[in-house]
mmCIF file as gemmi writes it, N, C-alpha and C atoms, coordinates in Angstrom:
data_model
loop_
_atom_site.group_PDB
_atom_site.id
_atom_site.type_symbol
_atom_site.label_atom_id
_atom_site.label_alt_id
_atom_site.label_comp_id
_atom_site.label_asym_id
_atom_site.label_entity_id
_atom_site.label_seq_id
_atom_site.pdbx_PDB_ins_code
_atom_site.Cartn_x
_atom_site.Cartn_y
_atom_site.Cartn_z
_atom_site.occupancy
_atom_site.B_iso_or_equiv
_atom_site.pdbx_formal_charge
_atom_site.auth_seq_id
_atom_site.auth_asym_id
_atom_site.pdbx_PDB_model_num
ATOM 1 N N . UNK Axp A 1 ? -215.621 2.258 -84.979 1 0 ? 1 A 1
ATOM 2 C CA . UNK Axp A 1 ? -215.549 1.664 -83.687 1 0 ? 1 A 1
ATOM 3 C C . UNK Axp A 1 ? -216.921 2.139 -82.687 1 0 ? 1 A 1
ATOM 4 N N . UNK Axp A 2 ? -217.134 0.556 -82.277 1 0 ? 2 A 1
ATOM 5 C CA . UNK Axp A 2 ? -217.949 0.624 -81.13 1 0 ? 2 A 1
ATOM 6 C C . UNK Axp A 2 ? -217.585 1.272 -79.771 1 0 ? 2 A 1
ATOM 7 N N . UNK Axp A 3 ? -218.24 2.419 -79.972 1 0 ? 3 A 1
ATOM 8 C CA . UNK Axp A 3 ? -218.34 3.132 -78.757 1 0 ? 3 A 1
ATOM 9 C C . UNK Axp A 3 ? -219.082 2.577 -77.265 1 0 ? 3 A 1
ATOM 10 N N . UNK Axp A 4 ? -218.44 2.51 -76.037 1 0 ? 4 A 1
ATOM 11 C CA . UNK Axp A 4 ? -218.878 1.829 -74.981 1 0 ? 4 A 1
ATOM 12 C C . UNK Axp A 4 ? -218.842 2.722 -74.153 1 0 ? 4 A 1
ATOM 13 N N . UNK Axp A 5 ? -219.752 2.798 -72.903 1 0 ? 5 A 1
ATOM 14 C CA . UNK Axp A 5 ? -218.929 3.806 -71.248 1 0 ? 5 A 1
ATOM 15 C C . UNK Axp A 5 ? -218.368 3.013 -70.319 1 0 ? 5 A 1
ATOM 16 N N . UNK Axp A 6 ? -217.891 2.007 -71.149 1 0 ? 6 A 1
ATOM 17 C CA . UNK Axp A 6 ? -216.806 1.456 -70.063 1 0 ? 6 A 1
ATOM 18 C C . UNK Axp A 6 ? -215.966 2.018 -69.76 1 0 ? 6 A 1
ATOM 19 N N . UNK Axp A 7 ? -215.212 2.221 -68.273 1 0 ? 7 A 1
ATOM 20 C CA . UNK Axp A 7 ? -213.435 2.184 -68.607 1 0 ? 7 A 1
ATOM 21 C C . UNK Axp A 7 ? -212.863 1.383 -69.048 1 0 ? 7 A 1
ATOM 22 N N . UNK Axp A 8 ? -211.69 2.203 -69.538 1 0 ? 8 A 1
ATOM 23 C CA . UNK Axp A 8 ? -210.588 1.646 -70.293 1 0 ? 8 A 1
ATOM 24 C C . UNK Axp A 8 ? -209.732 -0.257 -68.917 1 0 ? 8 A 1
ATOM 25 N N . UNK Axp A 9 ? -209.943 -1.366 -69.603 1 0 ? 9 A 1
ATOM 26 C CA . UNK Axp A 9 ? -208.876 -2.075 -68.375 1 0 ? 9 A 1
ATOM 27 C C . UNK Axp A 9 ? -207.534 -2.47 -69.052 1 0 ? 9 A 1
ATOM 28 N N . UNK Axp A 10 ? -206.776 -2.352 -67.971 1 0 ? 10 A 1
ATOM 29 C CA . UNK Axp A 10 ? -205.428 -2.801 -67.86 1 0 ? 10 A 1
ATOM 30 C C . UNK Axp A 10 ? -205.077 -4.034 -68.641 1 0 ? 10 A 1
ATOM 31 N N . UNK Axp A 11 ? -204.072 -4.552 -69.12 1 0 ? 11 A 1
ATOM 32 C CA . UNK Axp A 11 ? -203.313 -5.488 -69.061 1 0 ? 11 A 1
ATOM 33 C C . UNK Axp A 11 ? -202.885 -6.317 -68.187 1 0 ? 11 A 1
ATOM 34 N N . UNK Axp A 12 ? -202.586 -5.806 -67.328 1 0 ? 12 A 1
ATOM 35 C CA . UNK Axp A 12 ? -202.288 -6.353 -66.197 1 0 ? 12 A 1
ATOM 36 C C . UNK Axp A 12 ? -203.453 -6.901 -64.842 1 0 ? 12 A 1
ATOM 37 N N . UNK Axp A 13 ? -204.807 -5.933 -65.5 1 0 ? 13 A 1
ATOM 38 C CA . UNK Axp A 13 ? -205.699 -6.023 -64.499 1 0 ? 13 A 1
ATOM 39 C C . UNK Axp A 13 ? -205.719 -7.609 -65.207 1 0 ? 13 A 1
ATOM 40 N N . UNK Axp A 14 ? -206.285 -7.843 -66.543 1 0 ? 14 A 1
ATOM 41 C CA . UNK Axp A 14 ? -206.784 -8.954 -67.239 1 0 ? 14 A 1
ATOM 42 C C . UNK Axp A 14 ? -205.737 -9.923 -66.351 1 0 ? 14 A 1
ATOM 43 N N . UNK Axp A 15 ? -204.656 -10.029 -66.558 1 0 ? 15 A 1
ATOM 44 C CA . UNK Axp A 15 ? -203.825 -10.825 -66.258 1 0 ? 15 A 1
ATOM 45 C C . UNK Axp A 15 ? -204.234 -11.538 -64.921 1 0 ? 15 A 1
ATOM 46 N N . UNK Axp A 16 ? -204.484 -10.227 -63.958 1 0 ? 16 A 1
ATOM 47 C CA . UNK Axp A 16 ? -203.993 -11.1 -62.367 1 0 ? 16 A 1
ATOM 48 C C . UNK Axp A 16 ? -205.968 -11.864 -62.469 1 0 ? 16 A 1
ATOM 49 N N . UNK Axp A 17 ? -206.898 -11.198 -63.065 1 0 ? 17 A 1
ATOM 50 C CA . UNK Axp A 17 ? -208.132 -11.615 -62.551 1 0 ? 17 A 1
ATOM 51 C C . UNK Axp A 17 ? -208.832 -12.879 -63.78 1 0 ? 17 A 1
ATOM 52 N N . UNK Axp A 18 ? -208.082 -12.897 -64.653 1 0 ? 18 A 1
ATOM 53 C CA . UNK Axp A 18 ? -208.352 -13.907 -65.669 1 0 ? 18 A 1
ATOM 54 C C . UNK Axp A 18 ? -207.602 -15.26 -65.484 1 0 ? 18 A 1
ATOM 55 N N . UNK Axp A 19 ? -206.26 -15.024 -65.055 1 0 ? 19 A 1
ATOM 56 C CA . UNK Axp A 19 ? -205.094 -15.883 -65.339 1 0 ? 19 A 1
ATOM 57 C C . UNK Axp A 19 ? -204.645 -16.518 -63.647 1 0 ? 19 A 1
ATOM 58 N N . UNK Axp A 20 ? -204.558 -15.466 -62.817 1 0 ? 20 A 1
ATOM 59 C CA . UNK Axp A 20 ? -203.197 -15.41 -61.414 1 0 ? 20 A 1
ATOM 60 C C . UNK Axp A 20 ? -204.489 -15.833 -60.68 1 0 ? 20 A 1
ATOM 61 N N . UNK Axp A 21 ? -205.49 -15.589 -60.804 1 0 ? 21 A 1
ATOM 62 C CA . UNK Axp A 21 ? -206.433 -15.366 -59.188 1 0 ? 21 A 1
ATOM 63 C C . UNK Axp A 21 ? -207.371 -17.172 -59.969 1 0 ? 21 A 1
ATOM 64 N N . UNK Axp A 22 ? -207.757 -17.553 -60.546 1 0 ? 22 A 1
ATOM 65 C CA . UNK Axp A 22 ? -208.211 -18.561 -61.145 1 0 ? 22 A 1
ATOM 66 C C . UNK Axp A 22 ? -206.582 -20.218 -60.739 1 0 ? 22 A 1
ATOM 67 N N . UNK Axp A 23 ? -206.098 -19.767 -60.935 1 0 ? 23 A 1
ATOM 68 C CA . UNK Axp A 23 ? -205.021 -20.293 -60.55 1 0 ? 23 A 1
ATOM 69 C C . UNK Axp A 23 ? -204.186 -20.75 -59.909 1 0 ? 23 A 1
ATOM 70 N N . UNK Axp A 24 ? -204.566 -19.689 -58.602 1 0 ? 24 A 1
ATOM 71 C CA . UNK Axp A 24 ? -204.234 -19.351 -57.444 1 0 ? 24 A 1
ATOM 72 C C . UNK Axp A 24 ? -202.391 -19.003 -58.285 1 0 ? 24 A 1
ATOM 73 N N . UNK Axp A 25 ? -201.873 -17.866 -58.261 1 0 ? 25 A 1
ATOM 74 C CA . UNK Axp A 25 ? -200.535 -17.672 -58.892 1 0 ? 25 A 1
ATOM 75 C C . UNK Axp A 25 ? -200.521 -16.797 -57.863 1 0 ? 25 A 1
ATOM 76 N N . UNK Axp A 26 ? -199.222 -16.269 -57.828 1 0 ? 26 A 1
ATOM 77 C CA . UNK Axp A 26 ? -198.772 -14.87 -57.241 1 0 ? 26 A 1
ATOM 78 C C . UNK Axp A 26 ? -197.674 -14.208 -57.716 1 0 ? 26 A 1
ATOM 79 N N . UNK Axp A 27 ? -197.237 -12.943 -57.935 1 0 ? 27 A 1
ATOM 80 C CA . UNK Axp A 27 ? -196.705 -12.696 -58.885 1 0 ? 27 A 1
ATOM 81 C C . UNK Axp A 27 ? -195.115 -13.767 -58.354 1 0 ? 27 A 1
ATOM 82 N N . UNK Axp A 28 ? -194.744 -13.692 -57.416 1 0 ? 28 A 1
ATOM 83 C CA . UNK Axp A 28 ? -193.372 -13.703 -56.915 1 0 ? 28 A 1
ATOM 84 C C . UNK Axp A 28 ? -193.15 -15.958 -57.256 1 0 ? 28 A 1
ATOM 85 N N . UNK Axp A 29 ? -194.292 -16.467 -57.609 1 0 ? 29 A 1
ATOM 86 C CA . UNK Axp A 29 ? -194.757 -17.843 -57.639 1 0 ? 29 A 1
ATOM 87 C C . UNK Axp A 29 ? -195.075 -18.47 -59.246 1 0 ? 29 A 1
ATOM 88 N N . UNK Axp A 30 ? -195.188 -17.248 -59.87 1 0 ? 30 A 1
ATOM 89 C CA . UNK Axp A 30 ? -195.594 -17.025 -61.042 1 0 ? 30 A 1
ATOM 90 C C . UNK Axp A 30 ? -194.542 -17.87 -62.068 1 0 ? 30 A 1
ATOM 91 N N . UNK Axp A 31 ? -193.617 -17.24 -62.225 1 0 ? 31 A 1
ATOM 92 C CA . UNK Axp A 31 ? -192.503 -17.612 -63.067 1 0 ? 31 A 1
ATOM 93 C C . UNK Axp A 31 ? -191.955 -19.022 -63.124 1 0 ? 31 A 1
ATOM 94 N N . UNK Axp A 32 ? -191.73 -19.162 -61.456 1 0 ? 32 A 1
ATOM 95 C CA . UNK Axp A 32 ? -191.727 -21.067 -61.305 1 0 ? 32 A 1
ATOM 96 C C . UNK Axp A 32 ? -192.641 -21.868 -61.78 1 0 ? 32 A 1
ATOM 97 N N . UNK Axp A 33 ? -194.028 -21.575 -61.321 1 0 ? 33 A 1
ATOM 98 C CA . UNK Axp A 33 ? -194.65 -22.458 -61.923 1 0 ? 33 A 1
ATOM 99 C C . UNK Axp A 33 ? -195.202 -22.768 -63.506 1 0 ? 33 A 1
ATOM 100 N N . UNK Axp A 34 ? -194.726 -21.776 -64.163 1 0 ? 34 A 1
ATOM 101 C CA . UNK Axp A 34 ? -194.524 -22.014 -65.52 1 0 ? 34 A 1
ATOM 102 C C . UNK Axp A 34 ? -193.123 -22.442 -66.442 1 0 ? 34 A 1
ATOM 103 N N . UNK Axp A 35 ? -192.391 -22.565 -65.53 1 0 ? 35 A 1
ATOM 104 C CA . UNK Axp A 35 ? -191.311 -22.993 -65.764 1 0 ? 35 A 1
ATOM 105 C C . UNK Axp A 35 ? -190.077 -22.17 -66.348 1 0 ? 35 A 1
ATOM 106 N N . UNK Axp A 36 ? -189.791 -21.495 -66.026 1 0 ? 36 A 1
ATOM 107 C CA . UNK Axp A 36 ? -188.655 -19.967 -65.647 1 0 ? 36 A 1
ATOM 108 C C . UNK Axp A 36 ? -188.637 -19.895 -64.88 1 0 ? 36 A 1
ATOM 109 N N . UNK Axp A 37 ? -186.651 -19.752 -64.6 1 0 ? 37 A 1
ATOM 110 C CA . UNK Axp A 37 ? -185.964 -20.331 -63.921 1 0 ? 37 A 1
ATOM 111 C C . UNK Axp A 37 ? -185.015 -19.736 -63.728 1 0 ? 37 A 1
ATOM 112 N N . UNK Axp A 38 ? -184.083 -18.271 -63.185 1 0 ? 38 A 1
ATOM 113 C CA . UNK Axp A 38 ? -183.647 -17.708 -63.224 1 0 ? 38 A 1
ATOM 114 C C . UNK Axp A 38 ? -182.529 -17.242 -61.952 1 0 ? 38 A 1
ATOM 115 N N . UNK Axp A 39 ? -181.322 -17.879 -62.379 1 0 ? 39 A 1
ATOM 116 C CA . UNK Axp A 39 ? -180.704 -17.86 -61.05 1 0 ? 39 A 1
ATOM 117 C C . UNK Axp A 39 ? -179.681 -16.189 -60.585 1 0 ? 39 A 1
ATOM 118 N N . UNK Axp A 40 ? -180.082 -16.11 -59.554 1 0 ? 40 A 1
ATOM 119 C CA . UNK Axp A 40 ? -179.912 -14.288 -59.153 1 0 ? 40 A 1
ATOM 120 C C . UNK Axp A 40 ? -178.168 -14.492 -58.733 1 0 ? 40 A 1
ATOM 121 N N . UNK Axp A 41 ? -177.76 -13.61 -59.359 1 0 ? 41 A 1
ATOM 122 C CA . UNK Axp A 41 ? -175.816 -13.409 -59.283 1 0 ? 41 A 1
ATOM 123 C C . UNK Axp A 41 ? -175.848 -11.863 -59.06 1 0 ? 41 A 1
ATOM 124 N N . UNK Axp A 42 ? -174.681 -11.493 -58.972 1 0 ? 42 A 1
ATOM 125 C CA . UNK Axp A 42 ? -174.08 -9.894 -58.244 1 0 ? 42 A 1
ATOM 126 C C . UNK Axp A 42 ? -174.17 -9.777 -59.378 1 0 ? 42 A 1
ATOM 127 N N . UNK Axp A 43 ? -173.928 -10.153 -60.828 1 0 ? 43 A 1
ATOM 128 C CA . UNK Axp A 43 ? -173.063 -9.673 -62.263 1 0 ? 43 A 1
ATOM 129 C C . UNK Axp A 43 ? -174.578 -9.574 -63.063 1 0 ? 43 A 1
ATOM 130 N N . UNK Axp A 44 ? -174.529 -8.487 -63.583 1 0 ? 44 A 1
ATOM 131 C CA . UNK Axp A 44 ? -175.22 -7.673 -64.837 1 0 ? 44 A 1
ATOM 132 C C . UNK Axp A 44 ? -175.374 -8.215 -65.91 1 0 ? 44 A 1
ATOM 133 N N . UNK Axp A 45 ? -176.543 -9.741 -65.894 1 0 ? 45 A 1
ATOM 134 C CA . UNK Axp A 45 ? -176.303 -10.788 -67.259 1 0 ? 45 A 1
ATOM 135 C C . UNK Axp A 45 ? -177.88 -10.225 -67.439 1 0 ? 45 A 1
ATOM 136 N N . UNK Axp A 46 ? -177.808 -10.583 -69.145 1 0 ? 46 A 1
ATOM 137 C CA . UNK Axp A 46 ? -178.994 -10.718 -69.859 1 0 ? 46 A 1
ATOM 138 C C . UNK Axp A 46 ? -179.207 -11.986 -69.68 1 0 ? 46 A 1
ATOM 139 N N . UNK Axp A 47 ? -180.455 -12.294 -68.973 1 0 ? 47 A 1
ATOM 140 C CA . UNK Axp A 47 ? -181.43 -13.817 -69.247 1 0 ? 47 A 1
ATOM 141 C C . UNK Axp A 47 ? -181.779 -14.286 -70.812 1 0 ? 47 A 1
């Protein structure tokens, strides 16, 4: 394994920096932007 002196990067940081910022997505808006819709209800359902 190649040893580097860089600190580890989290998956969420990669997601935000490489995808969400360039596409101007927010955490709330990104699911609907990619076509995922979920109706909220008072019931506990698996979607």
